C-alpha positions as CSV (number, residue, x, y, z in Angstrom):
1,M,53.5,-53.5,-57.3
2,C,54.9,-54.4,-60.3
3,D,53.2,-54.1,-63.9
4,A,54.8,-56.9,-66.0
5,R,55.0,-54.9,-69.4
6,H,56.8,-51.5,-67.4
7,G,58.3,-52.2,-64.7
8,P,57.6,-51.5,-61.0
9,T,54.4,-49.1,-61.0
10,H,55.3,-46.9,-57.8
11,W,58.2,-45.6,-60.0
12,R,55.6,-44.3,-62.3
13,A,53.1,-42.8,-59.6
14,F,56.4,-41.0,-57.9
15,L,57.6,-39.5,-61.6
16,T,53.9,-38.4,-62.0
17,A,53.8,-36.7,-58.5
18,A,57.0,-35.3,-59.2
19,C,56.0,-33.8,-62.5
20,L,52.4,-32.6,-61.4
21,S,53.6,-30.7,-58.4
22,A,56.2,-28.8,-60.5
23,Q,53.3,-26.4,-61.6
24,G,50.0,-25.6,-60.2
25,T,46.3,-26.6,-61.0
26,D,45.5,-24.2,-63.4
27,H,48.7,-24.5,-65.4
28,W,47.8,-28.0,-66.1
29,L,43.7,-27.5,-66.4
30,V,45.1,-25.0,-69.5
31,L,47.5,-27.8,-70.9
32,L,45.3,-30.3,-70.7
33,R,42.3,-28.7,-72.2
34,R,44.5,-27.2,-74.9
35,L,45.0,-30.7,-75.9
36,D,41.5,-32.0,-75.6
37,V,42.0,-33.9,-72.7
38,P,39.2,-34.3,-70.5
39,C,40.0,-33.2,-67.3
40,A,38.7,-31.3,-63.8
41,P,40.3,-30.1,-60.7
42,V,40.2,-32.2,-57.8
43,N,38.3,-30.3,-55.1
44,A,38.8,-30.2,-51.4
45,I,35.7,-30.6,-49.0
46,G,36.0,-26.8,-48.2
47,D,36.2,-25.7,-52.0
48,L,33.0,-27.4,-52.6
49,M,30.7,-24.7,-50.8
50,E,32.0,-22.2,-53.1
51,D,32.3,-24.1,-56.4
52,E,30.4,-22.6,-59.2
53,H,28.9,-25.4,-60.7
54,L,27.6,-26.9,-57.9
55,K,25.9,-23.4,-57.3
56,A,24.5,-23.4,-60.6
57,I,22.9,-26.4,-60.5
58,G,21.5,-26.0,-56.8
59,L,23.1,-29.0,-55.5
60,L,23.7,-27.6,-52.2
61,Q,20.5,-26.5,-49.8
62,A,20.5,-24.3,-46.9
63,L,18.5,-25.4,-44.1
64,D,17.9,-24.3,-40.6
65,H,18.5,-27.0,-37.9
66,P,16.3,-26.9,-34.8
67,S,19.2,-27.8,-32.4
68,E,22.5,-27.3,-34.8
69,G,21.3,-23.6,-36.4
70,A,22.3,-23.0,-40.0
71,I,23.5,-26.1,-41.9
72,V,23.7,-27.2,-45.5
73,K,22.9,-30.5,-47.3
74,V,23.3,-32.0,-50.2
75,R,20.1,-32.0,-52.1
76,S,19.0,-35.0,-54.1
77,P,20.5,-34.6,-57.4
78,I,17.4,-36.2,-59.2
79,R,14.9,-33.6,-60.3
80,F,11.1,-34.2,-61.6
81,S,9.3,-31.2,-63.1
82,E,5.9,-32.8,-61.6
83,T,6.9,-34.1,-58.4
84,P,9.8,-31.7,-56.6
85,C,12.2,-33.6,-54.1
86,V,12.5,-31.2,-51.0
87,A,13.3,-31.8,-47.9
88,A,10.8,-30.6,-45.3
89,S,13.1,-31.2,-42.4
90,P,16.6,-31.6,-41.6
91,A,18.0,-35.3,-40.8
92,P,17.3,-36.2,-37.0
93,K,20.5,-35.8,-34.9
94,F,22.5,-39.3,-34.4
95,G,20.5,-41.7,-32.3
96,G,17.3,-39.6,-32.8
97,A,14.2,-40.8,-34.5
């Protein structure tokens, strides 16, 4: 891929990746926040279950599935004060009704 103003873009991506990988996530978050650059870490799927923000807003909901046991699902991000959105039961298994 080529950007007419700046040449091949793959070199920029390569140099950016090389620079960022030289330090850990915490280093870059501190630096970018000090410079008032909006930023956040990119979580892996496994990290989401322990994310403090997701816990604080109650986005994850624990359910007891009849055949799968304890599961965690993502709740609706929409909240209504008069009409709460609550999952009465977990989704059916694939192919179920």
